[in-house]
N, C-alpha and C positions, 0 to 999 in steps of 0.2 A: 597325805603330805601336800603343802601348799607350796607352789614353785615361785611364788613371788610375794612380796609384801603387800601389793595392792590386793591381790586374790585374798590373802588372809585377813586383812582389814575389813574386807566386804562382809566376811563372815563373822568377824568379832570387832565390832565398831568401837567397843569401850576402851580398847588399848590405846589409841592415840587419835589425835585431832586429824582429820583428813587433809588438812592444809599445812601441817607442820610436821616435824620429826617426832619421834617418840618421847613422851615426857620422861620416860625412865631413862633414855640415854643421857638426859642432861644430869642426872645423879652421878657424881663422881664415885661415891662410896659403893663398895659392893653390897654391903648389908648395913641397913639403918637400924641402929640399935634403939631408936626411939619408937620403932613400930608398934611394940607391944603396949607401951604407954599411950601412944596415941590411939591405940585401938580402943582402949577403955575410955578415953576422953570423947572419942566419935561416938560411942555407943550413949554416953551421957548426953551430948548434944541432940543426938537422934531422939532419945527418950524425952527431953526437955520439949521438943517441937513435935511430938508425934501426933497431935491432934491435926495439925495442918498436913502432915504427911498422910493422914487418912482420908482426905478429901480431894480425890483426883478426877480430872477430866481429860481425855485424850481422844484423838481422832484415828480411825482406821480407813484408809482409802486405797483400793487397789485398781481403780479405773476411773476415767473421767466422769465427773458429774455425780456419781454414786458414792455415798460415804456413810459411814457408821460413827456416831459420837457415843463414847463410853462414859458413864457417870458412875463413880464408885464412892460409896460412903462407908466408913468403918469406924463408927461412934457408938458409945454406950447410950442406951435410952434415947432413941430418935423419936422426936415429936412429929415433925412435919418435914416434907421435901417438895420443893418446886423446881421444876426444869423449865428454863425460860430462854426463848429465842429472841435475839435482839438484832433489829435491822432498821434501816433508814426508809421510811415511806416518802416518796417523792410525789408532790402534786403540783399542778400548774393551774394558774388562773389569769384570766384576761381582764384587765381593768382599763379604764378610760379616764386619762388626766388631761385636762385642757385640751380635749379633742384628739388626743393621741392615744392610741391602743397600745398597751404594754403587757408583756407576758410575764407574771411573777411566778417564780419557782419556789415552793416551800419544801423544806426537808424536815420531816418529823421522825424523831427516834422513837421507836416502838419496842416495848418489852412485853413480848407475847407469851403467857404461860402455856406450854404445850403438854405439861404433865404435872399433877400435884397428887400428894397422897399424905394422910395423917395416921398416926399410930397412937395407941393407948399406953400409958405408962406400964400397966400390967403385961403389955405385950413383950416388953424388954427387948426391943428391936435395936439391934446393934450393928446390923450390916443391911446396906441398900445398894442395889445395882440396877442400872437402867440403860437400855441401848435404843438409841434414836437412829432410825434409818432415814437418810435424807437424800434429796435430789437437788441439784443446784443448776441453774442456767449456765453458770460458768464453770470451767473445769474444776476449779477449787472453790468451795463455798466462801462467799464473802459475809455470810452472816456470822454473828457471834453467839455463843451459848453460856449460860450460867447455871449453877445449881445453888440453890439457897436451902440451908439446913438449919432447923432448930432442934435442941434436945431438951429433954425434961429436967436437965441439970442446967438450964438457962445458958447454954452456949448458943450463939447464932454465928453461922459462918456462911461465906459466899465465895465461890470458886468460879472464874471465868476461863474461856477458851475461845479463840487461841490466846496464848499468853504474849504479853508484850516483850519485845526485843531488849527495850531499855525500861527502866522503872518509871511509872506514872503514879504510883501510890494508890492504886485502885485494885479491884478484885481481879484484873487481869494480869497482874504482876507475877513473876516467878516466886517460888518459895525459896528465898534466898538462903534459908538455913541449909539446904542442900549444897549450895555453893560453898559454906563454911566447911562442911564435911569434905567436899572435893578438895579444898585447898590443904587440908591436913594430909589427904593421901596423894596429893599432886595429881588429881584427876579432875581437871577443870570441866565446867560445862562445855559441850560443844559449840562451836561457832561455824556458820555455813556461809556460802556464797550464794548469790542470786543466780538463778539459771532462767533459760528461756523455757517456753511451754513444752517444747519437744523433749526436754529433759526431766519434766516433772515425775515421770514414773520411776526415775533413777535417783531420786533424793531419798535422804534419810530422816524419817521414815517416808516412803513413797507419797508423793503429791503434798509435800510440806514446803512451804515458801517461807517460813520463818526463818530468821537468821540465828536462832539460838535454841538448844535443845529444850524440849518441853520437860516439865517435871517428872512425868511419868516415866519416860525413857531414861532420863538422867538418874532416877532413883534406882530403876532396875539395874543399871550399869554399875552404881555404887554398891549395890547389894552383892552383885556377883564378884566384884573385886574385893570387898571386905571379907566375904565368906570363903573366897577361894583362892585369892591371889596376893592377899596383904603380906603374908610372910614369905613369899617366893623369892630366892636369891635372884639378883639380876641377871647373871648369865642364863639361869634355867628359864627365867621369864623371857628373855630375848630369844632364846632358842625356839621357845614355844611360840612366840609371837611371829617370828620369821619363818619357821619351817613346820610348826604344828607337831613338833616331836618332843614327847617328854624327856627330861633330862634329870640327872642327879649330881650335885656337887661332889667332886673329889677333893678339891682343895680350895677353900675359900680365899686364902691369901693369894694364890697364884692364879686365881680365877680359872681353875681347870674343871669343867664339867664333863660327865659322861653321859652320851645319850643311851637311855636304858631301853631294854627289850620290854616293849609294852605288853607282850604275851606273858612274861614272867613277873613283871613289875606292876600289874594292874589287877583289879578284880572288877569283873563286869564292864570293863572299858573304862574304869575310873582309876586314876593313880592311887595305888595302895600305900598310904603313909606309913603303915605299920610293917611294910616289908623289911625283913631282916636281911641286911646287906651281906654280900660275900665278904671274905676276909680282907679284901683290898678295896672294898666300896664304902667305907665309913664316910659318913656326912661330914663330920667337923674335923677329923684329922686321920692321918695314916697309921695304920696298925704296924707296929715295929716287930719284924721277924728277923730272927738271926739265922734262920736255916737258908743257906745259900742255894739250896735245891729248889726253893720256891722261887720261880721265875715266872715273870709275865711275858709271854712271846706274841709280839705284835707284828702282823704282816699288814701292809697297807699298799694300795694301788693308787697311782695319781689319777687314773680315768677308768672307771669300772665299766663305762659304756663308750668305748672308742668308736670312732668312725672307721669305716672300711678303708684300710690303708694306712690308718694311724698306728703310731707306737703307744704302748702302754707300759709304764715301768712299776715295778714292785720295789719297796724298801722295807726294811725290817729294823724292829727295835725289840731289844731284850732288857726288860726292867726288873728291879727287884721290888720288894713291897714298899720302898720308899720312893718308887718311881725314878730310880736312878739307873743309868746305863750300866750294864753288867757285860763283862768281857769273859772270854774263855781264857782263864788263867791256869788251869791245870789240866795236863795231858797225862793219862795213867796208863801204866802197863797192866793190863787185864789180868795177866798171869800172876805176876807177883805183887800187883797193886802198888807199884811204885810210881812216883812222879816222874815223868819224863821231861815235861817242860812246864815252867811256872810263869813264863811271860805272857802278857796280855795279847791274846789272838782272837780273831773273829770266830764265832761259832760257825759250824757247817750246817748248811739248810739244803734239804732235798725236796724239790718241787714234785707235786703230783697234779696231773691234769685229767680231769673226769675219772678219778679213781686209778689211774694208771701213772707209773713213774715216768717222769720225763728222762728219757734214756740219755745217759753221758752228761748229766747236768748236776754239779754240786756247787752250790753258791755260798759265798762268804756273807756273814751276817751284816757287815759293814759296807757292803757293796749292794748296788742296785741292779736289777735284773730287768732288761727291757726287751719287750717282744713286740712284734707287728701282727695285726690281724691276719695277715697272711699266714703267720705261724701256726694259727689255729683254724685255718681254712675259711676265714671270715665267718666263723660260726660261733655261737655261745659256747662258753667253757667255763668249768668249775676249777679253781685252783685251791690246793690246801698244802701247807708246808709243815715238814718235821724238822725239829731242831736237834743237832748232834754236837757233841764235842770233838769227836775225831772220826777218822775214816773207818776205824775199827767198828764203831757203833753203826755206821752206815752200812758197812758190809754185813753185820750181823743182822740188821733189820731186813736187808734184802733177802737174806736166806729165810727169814721167817715170812715175809710178805710175798716173796717171789714176784716183786714188781707191781703188786697190787696194794692199794692203800689199806692199811688196818691200823688200828690203835692198839698197842700193846702196853703193858703195865709200865709206868714210868716214861712213857713217850711225852715229849713236849710238842704240842701241835697248835698251829695257828687256827683261827677261825677260817670257815670257808669263804673264799673270795670269788663272787660270780662275775664273769666278764661277759657283758652282752654287746656283741658287735652290732653297730647301727650302720646300715648301708644304704644304697640308693633304693632298694626295695623294702627297706624297714625304717624309713624315714618317719618323722612325725608330721611333717607337711610336705605337700607336693604342689608344684607349679607347672602349669601347662598353659602357655601364652596362646595356644591356638585354640584348644578344645575346652579349656577350663573356665570357671566363672568364680567370681569373688563371693557369689552367694552360696557356693558350695562350702561343706566343712573342711575340704582340703585335706583329709586324712588318708586319701587313697589316690591312685592314679585315675581312677574313673570319676572321682569327686574332686579332682585338683582345683586349686585357686588359679586365678588367670594371671595375676600380677605378683611380682616379687614383693611389692610393698605390702600386700595383704599378708603373706606368709611371714614377713618380718614382724609385722604387728602381732601376729598370732604366737610368737615365740613366748614361751612361759616356762621358766624353770627349767627342768630337765627335757621339757619338749621343745628342743632347740635344733633339730636335725632337719634341714630343708633340702629336698631333692628338686633340682630344675630338670624337667624333661627336655629332651633334644630339640631345641628351636631357638630362636632369638628372642630374648626377654628385654624388657625395659624397666629401668628404675627411674621412678617419676622425679625424684629429687635425691639430694645427699641424705642418707639415712644414719641416724644415730644408733649405734649399737650399745645398748645399756644392759644387755644380758649375754652371757656366753652363747654364741650363735655359730652354727655349722652349716655351710652351703656347699652341697656336694652334687655330683653328677654320677651317673653309671659309668663304668670304664668304656672307653671308645665312644662315648656321646660326645657330640659336637654342641657346646653350649656357649652362648654369647649373651653377655649382659650389657646393654646400652644404658647410657646416662648422658643427659645434656650437660651435666656439670662434670669438670675433670675429677672432682673429688666425690668417690662413690659412697664412702663410708666413714663416719668418725666413730671411733671405739672408745668408749668411756674408760674412766680409770679402773684398774683391776678387772678388766673385761677383755675377752678374747674373741677373735672372729677367725674361724678356720675355713678355708676354701680349698676345694679339690677339683681339679680339672676344669677350672673356671676361666674364661676369658672376659676381662673387663674392657669395655671399649666406649672411647669417647671420640666422636668424628673419626679421625684416621689414626688415632693412638689406641694401642692395644697392650694391656698388661695381662700376661698369662700367670696364672696361680696354679701350678700343677699340684702342689700338696704344701699349702702355705698356712702358717698360723700367725696371725697378727695379734700380738698381746700387748697390751698397755699397762705396763708396770713402772713407768717413769716417776711415779710418786709425785707428781707435778699437778695432778688434778686437771690436766689438760688433754683433750681428746687426741687419739692417735689418727691421723687422717690417711686414708688409703685412696690415693689418687693415681691417675695415669699421667705420666710426664711426657713433655714433648720429644725426649729422646727415643721414645717407642713409637713415634709417629712415621707414617708412610707418606709418600708423595700424594697429595690431595688431587683428585681428578674430578672432572665433570663431563656430562653428556649433554650435547646439543643435538636435537633431532627433529625432523619433520614428518608429519603423516599427512597426506592429502586431505584437504578440507572436505571434499565431495566424494564419498565412496558409494559406488553403485554395485547393486547386487550382481555377483559373479564376475565383475570387471577386475582384471589384474591392476594391482598398484604396488608401488615401491616405497619403502621407507629408508630415508637416508639420514645420516648423522655424523657427528665427529665426537672422538674422546680427546679431551684436552685436559692439560694441567691447569690447576686453579690459580696458582701464583703467577705464572708468566704466560699463560694462555697458549701453550705449545702443544702441538700434536703428539699423541701417544701412539706409536706404531706397533703392529704386531701384538696387539692385546685382543683378547676375546671379549665379547659382550654378548649378553643374552637378551633375547627378545621375549617379553611376557605380553600375552594377549588374555585379556580378561583375568589376570592374576595367575595365568597357567603358562608354563615354559613353552615357548614355540621353538626357537631355533638359535643357534649360536653362529656368529659371524666374526671374522677377525678384521681389524682395522688395517688399512694399508699404510704406506709410509707417510701419508699425509694425515693420518689419524681417522680417515673416512672409513665408514662402514656402511654397507647397503644390503638391504633385505628385499629380495625380488620375488615376483610372482605370488603376491599375497592376494587372497580373495575371500570373500564371505558369501555364503549361500543362505543368507538370512537378512532380515531387516531389523536387527536389534542394535542397541547401543553397545560398543565395544570400547574397552580401555587398553592403552598401550603404555608399556613402560620397558626402558632398556636399563639392564644392570650389568655393572662391571665388578668382577670379584677381585679381591686382594690378590696380588699376583706379583712375583718376583720376576722380572723380565729378564731376557738374555743380556740386556746392557747392565745387569747388576742391580738395577734400581727395583725397589718395591713400590708398586703403585697402589694406592688405597681404593678400596671399593667405592662405589657411587652408584647412585641411581638417578635417573632422569625424572622430571616431572611426569606426571600421569596425564596422558591426553586422551581424550574421549571422542569418538566419532560415531555417528549414527548411519549405519548402511541404509541406504534408501533405494526403492525402485524408482525408475523414470515414470513420471506421470504420462499416461496417454489419453487421447481423445479420438473419437470416432466421428467422422461425418456421415450422414446418411441421406440418400436421395432415392426417390421412387419415380420411375418414369414407365409409361406417359402419365400425365397429371391426372387424366381421368381413364380409370380401368373398367372396361366391361367383361362381363363373363366370357370365359374362354379366350380372353385375350392372352398374349405373353406380356409380362411385365418385369422390369429388370430394378433390382436393388443394388445400389453402388454406393461407394464412398471411399475415404482414406482413413488408414490409421496412422496417426501422427504422434511425435513425442512433444515434449514441453517446448521444444524450439520449431514446432511445426514442421518437423522433417518426416517424411513418410518412413514407416518401419516395414522393412520387407520380410517375407517369408514367416509371418505370424498367422497362427490358426485363429480363425474366427468362427464363432458358433452363431447360427442363424435360427432364431426363435420366431415363429409365428403363432400368436395367441399363446405363449408360454410353452409351446411344443417345439422341441428341436427338430428341425427339418433339414438342416444341411450344415456341413462344416466346410469352410472355404479357407483358402491361404492368401494372403496378400502377395502382390507381385514385388518386383524389385522397387517400385516407387510406393508401396505401401497401400496400393490401390487394391480394391476387390469389387467384384460384381457377381451376381447370380440371377438367373432368370427362372420365373416361375410361370405355371400356367394358372390363370384365374378360374379356379375351380369351385370356389364356395362364395356365393353372393352375401354380401354384408360388410359390416365394419371389422376391420382387423388391425392387429398392432403387430409390427415387425420390430424385432430387438436383435441388434448385433452386440455380441459379447466377446470381449477379449479377456480371458481368465487364466492365461498362462502366467502364473505368478513366479516369474524368474527375475530377469533384468527389469522388466517393465511392470507397471502396476495394472491392475485390472481397470478396464473401463467398459462402457456400454453406451448405447444409444438407441432410443426407441422412437418410433414414429407411427402414427395412426394412418390408415388409408382405408378406402372403400372399394370394394369390387361391386360394380353396378350392374343392375339388369340391363340387357341389351335394349335400347330403346325401340319402340315399334310405333309405326303410323297406321292406322285404320280408317279407311274412308269408303263411303258407299253413296250411290245416287238413286233415289227413288222419285217418282213423279208425285205432284201433289195430290193428284188424283189417279187411283189405279183402277183399271177397268177389270170387272169380273169376266175372265176369259178362260175358265177352266174347262169349258166345253170345246174349246178349239182343239184342233189336231194336235198331237204331240209335237210335230214339226215346227208348229206356230205359236206354241205356249211360250217359249222362251222370249218372244218379242214382247209380250205383255205380262213377264214375271215381275214380282214385286220390285226386286232389287235389279235395276237397270245395269249397273256395274259397281265394282268394288275393287280395293287395293289394300294389301297388307305388306308393309316393307319395314326392314330393319334400318339401322343407321347408315348401313352401307348400301342401301337400296335393293337388298336382296330379300327373297321371300323367306321369312322366318318358319321354322318347323312348328307345327301344331295344328289346330283345327280351328274353324270358324263355326259358330253356333247361331242360328237365327232362332230367336225365342219371342213368343208372344205371352206376356205374363211369366208363369213358371214352365210354360209348356214349350219344349224344344221343338220347333217345326221342322228343322233341316240342319244337318251337320255335314260339312265338307272339309276335306283337307285343305290347308292353305294354298296348295298347288292347284286346287280346282279352279274351273273357269266361270261358273255360273251357278246362281241359286234358281230353283224351278219353283219355288214357292209363290202362288198367286193367292190374293185374299179370297176368303171363302164366303164372305157375306157383305152386304152394303154397310156403309157407315165409316167413322173415322178408326183407325187402328194405329196402336202403339207397338213398334216392334223393337227388339234389343238384338243387335248384331255384336257378338261377343267372340273376341280372339282368345281361345284357351291356349296359353302358351305352353311350350315345353320348357324344362328348367333353365333358367339363366336369361329367359326373355321376359320382356314386359308385356304383361296382359293388357289388352285394351277393350273398351266397351263403348259402343255409341248407340244412340237411340234413333230410330227412324219412324217417321209418322206419315200416314197417307190416308186419303179418303177413298174408299172404295166405292165405285159407281158401275152401274150396269152398262154394258157396251151398247153403243148405238149400232143400228142396223140400217144399211142402205140398200133399197130395192131399186132396181132399174130394169127398163124394158130395153133390150138391145137391138130392136128392129130400126132399120135405117129410114124406112118411109112409113108414113101412116096413111098412105093412099093405096088401097088395094083393089085389085080388078075384080069384078063381080064373077060369079061362077067358079071361083077358085077357093081352095082351102087357105084359111088365114092362119098362119102360125105366129103366135106372138112368143117370144122367148126373151130371157134376160138373165140377171144374176142377183144373187143375194150375197152380200159381204158385210163384214163389220164396217164400221166408219173408219177402221184403220186400213181398210181394202183387203182384209183377210177372209178367205172363204171358210165357210163352216157348214155343218150338216145338222145343226141342233135347232129344235123348235118346230113350230106349225106355221106353214105358209098357205094362204088361201088366195084363190083367183076367181074372177067371174065378171059378167058383163051386168047383169041386173042382180044376180045372186052370186054369192061365193061359196066356192067348195075347195076342200083340201087340195093342196097341190104339192106333189112330191118335188124334191130337189135333191141333187147330189152335186158334191164338189162346188157349191155355190152357183149352180146353174139350174134354171127350170125352163120348161117349154109348155105352152098350151096351144092347141089347135082348135080353131072355130070353123065348122063347116056350114055351107049353104046360107051365108048371110047375104041379105038383099042389099040394094044400093041404099047407102044412107050413112049418116055419122053415128059412131058408136063410141062408148068409153068403157074401157077395161080397167077394173080395180084390182090391185095386188096388195095383199095385206099379210104382215108378219105379227103373230101374236106375242106379246111380250111375256117374259118368264123371270126366273131368279137371276138370271145372268145377262139376258139381252132385252133391250128396249123394243117396244112394239114400233112398228113402222107400216106405211100405207102409201101407196102411189096410184095414180090413174093414167091411163094411156088412151088418148083419144085417137080414133082412126076413122077413115072414110072408105066406104066401098063405092067405087065410081065405075063408070062405064069407060073413062079415058084410058089412053095407053100409058100416060106418063104418070109418074109418081113423084110428087114433089115433097120437098122437106122444108118445113118452116123453120128456119134457124131462129127467128126471133121468139118463137114460143118454146124454144128448147132450153132446157135447164143446163145445157152444155155451156151456154155463154152467160155470163154474169151481167154483163152491160153491153149495149150496143150504142156506139157512139158515131155521130154523123159530123164529119168535118168537111169544111169547104176546100181545104187542100191538104195534102199529105204532110204529116209531121216529119220533122228532120230525123227524129229517132222516136222509138216507142218505150223509152226508160220509165215513163210514168203510167204505163198500163200494165195489168196483170194478165196472167194466163187466161185464156177463154175469152177475153175481150174481143168483141166485134166492132170493127172501125169502118165506117162507110164514107166515102168521099163525095160530096155533093158538088154538081158542076154549076151550081147556081141557076139552073133552069128547072131544078126539081128532080133531075134524073141522076141516078146512081150509076156512075159509069165504071166504078171499079171496087172490087171487094179485096180487102187485105185481111188475111187471117194470121194473126201473130203466131198462134199456136194452131198448126194443122193437123194436130193428132185426132181431132174429132171429125175431120173432114176426110178421112181415108175411105169412107163409103162413097164417096162422090166420084162419078165418072164423066166421060165425055156426054154431052148433050143433056146433062142434069141440069134441072131447073130449080133455082132457089127462089121461093117466094119470100119476100120481106113484107112485113106488116108495118105500114107508116103510121103516122099520128092520127090519121082518120079511120085506122082500122080498115081502111080499103085495101084490097089486095092488088098490088100491081105485080106485072110480071117484068122482072129484069133479067135481061139475057146477058149472061156473063159469059165471056170466053174463057175457056179453060184449056190449058195446055195446047194452045195454039190450034184448037179445033175450029174450023170455018163453019161448023153447023151450029144454029141457034137454038 
């Protein structure tokens, strides 16, 4: 069954033009007597033009770009067929005229043969079909197609496609003989309107942009009408057109038709025209029956599918075979079969529900019986009725059936009537403004539509019950109700429908709108429809407007409120606002308002006498964007006034954390190993104010080494021991993500090695003195002195190594006092003095260069006088020392007068005794043999053996004095003279009257009466008597 004319026409497009009313509704007569004659005429016209009817071209396209062109030929003795594609070929050419280039476009119309075939006469080919599969760059092909046919009977025909919408007298024109047939049957060729590309798929046929119906589809439609519907009475045809239900005429003159049972009146789903009608179902006239007992008992209900809570009403009609109302005119006495009452009275009717008698209910046939869905527990029920003339028959039937429905012989029974209750859980469409989607099918709660508009557009025939789920719904505009519609909710559900227009619905003529438990709201005006049927039967063909009038309006209110612009994480803040009337801006006191944060209910507060409300102690522990809105609900105040709901504007604020920054300083600027260094700074906010009591993490080289807390001024400091030499990075991190943003500060620094200074002194020449005594070796060691100091002038820990090449000669602690190493061989030596530092100290290396030489030896005779008396033993003695004055015992010493012999010596001393020397002058030679360490040395000692008593000492020949200077007078000072200088003062007469010894060290051997001989320029020996120590002897 089709619920609407539109749905029906989509399936059967031949019934009427899409843009106009049914052609058949324009016929005033019920049955056209000329149909039979016209039928014959139509076939004559059809046969006269059958050649052109048998040459057809049509297109089938179900998707963009791809299409099929069908070519059909049905002619006797086909000789040849050509399929031609016609298109425009566009070419461009550039030409030069008068020096100016121009582009010329040429359009050439091309007929391209895409298929051809020839047949012999003997083949007797009378049918040809060809399918061309095509692809077009455009959605619908722009090319044209033709079929050219020749027959052996010398017919030549050409048919083109697509066909012209208006005649052009070419091969693309319609076959207008079909239009002549259509005029006879009042079935004209369809005309269409242009549509945009988005609707190509919905045209008829799909992807058709022509404005007139093509021959193929028009002919098919005419065939169906001629073969099936040409003799169908108008009411039957209209019933079938509108509802898809087969019907049978009961009375043509009165336009009465009965919808037939398709199961009984059809064969294999097709209406059986040979069906033998029942006694009251004659096609052309009523059968006349005189038997009064033959009654037609009809029961009808005004609403077989009531909405939960609705009433439904049964009425009854008792007809005779002439369809006339029959009344109960005779009441019999069953015992003596006498008529008790012959007046017209209603029949008695006993209802049965679901096979059981409805207790205590006997109905009159001329009355209506109204029930509510509550009477059948809001559940489906089946009713059937029995017709009785009197109470006695009812009582008798009750005895037989015992309250259970059964049909006994002679019972007059109605047809079953099934009542199907449609409620909020059995609706056709569901709307959920919160969770629904308009892309859903809308047939269940879980697949509900989102908008009321979508559900109203989906109403189709009997699918007209819409359940609104509990929430607030919105109608986008005033909606026109063109089909019976029911909008309901479940019991106790709170449903509100908003509309910006005070008129919610316009109900069309002969259409109803039923609403149950629905509140319609426009601004502050509310219309409640608890169980209301809006029926438009004004017969004025004007819509019935369902609107909310001002008399249902409450006092409009508005909300003004403020939220702090800057919200800080975890900080408390307050929202304040006012509830005012819209018209006079007066405060509304003692009304509650709800605060919603992020669309979720937060709290409820009450306005004071000034309409002011305050929400305190609000805070957020996040940094998200939050929305705020204040809602006031409809409320009847204690002052008797009803204030309308309102809602504030939605304000949004983003919670933020306060930005922070960290300063960082490291002191001292230069850090040495093992020093204490301090990291300090301040944690400040965006206003450069210190942040107290915040935990900071200290990372050194990405390793957490400490956690510190800022003081009351936001300052921090921490001290570390410089333990690892090298480059480091310190990072201070604030990551307590609460009220403040995280921040960090990094700084590079270096822990330096403790600087050291290494110095040492060596002589340019170093004497080989390894053979000296141990006590005297240090005096002539290689390194005379050394110093190793750090930056604080302290001795650093570690060792000092003395190396020659890669050979370590000596290693001492830095606290040592001396190196004992002495060069082992002559020549130039390069030494390395290396400070091997402990960790954290700077190592140092210096190079020392010296030339190693042998040590000079000084030989001396220590005798005071060289005059010795005869006949005495003469002992010569003396010393052997290094040129540095150090005694030693190493080497070979020889002494002699004429020949030399080894002389022992110890502790730098030697002694040689000569015996029995005669008077005379002698020379004693003392010689030291050179070796690996000491140089060779030799001296002589002249002496005299005399008879005299006195021994003299010639100072002028002594090596004790470097110079002898004779002065005419004594100098004021002796600053210009060196040690051991001998100064003599001349008295101008050649006599030396005074001896001055600047250094008297070498005169210790002189005593009283000693005589000193001086050698003058002539080498003559003169005797100068010098007074010593005030002695009077000369």
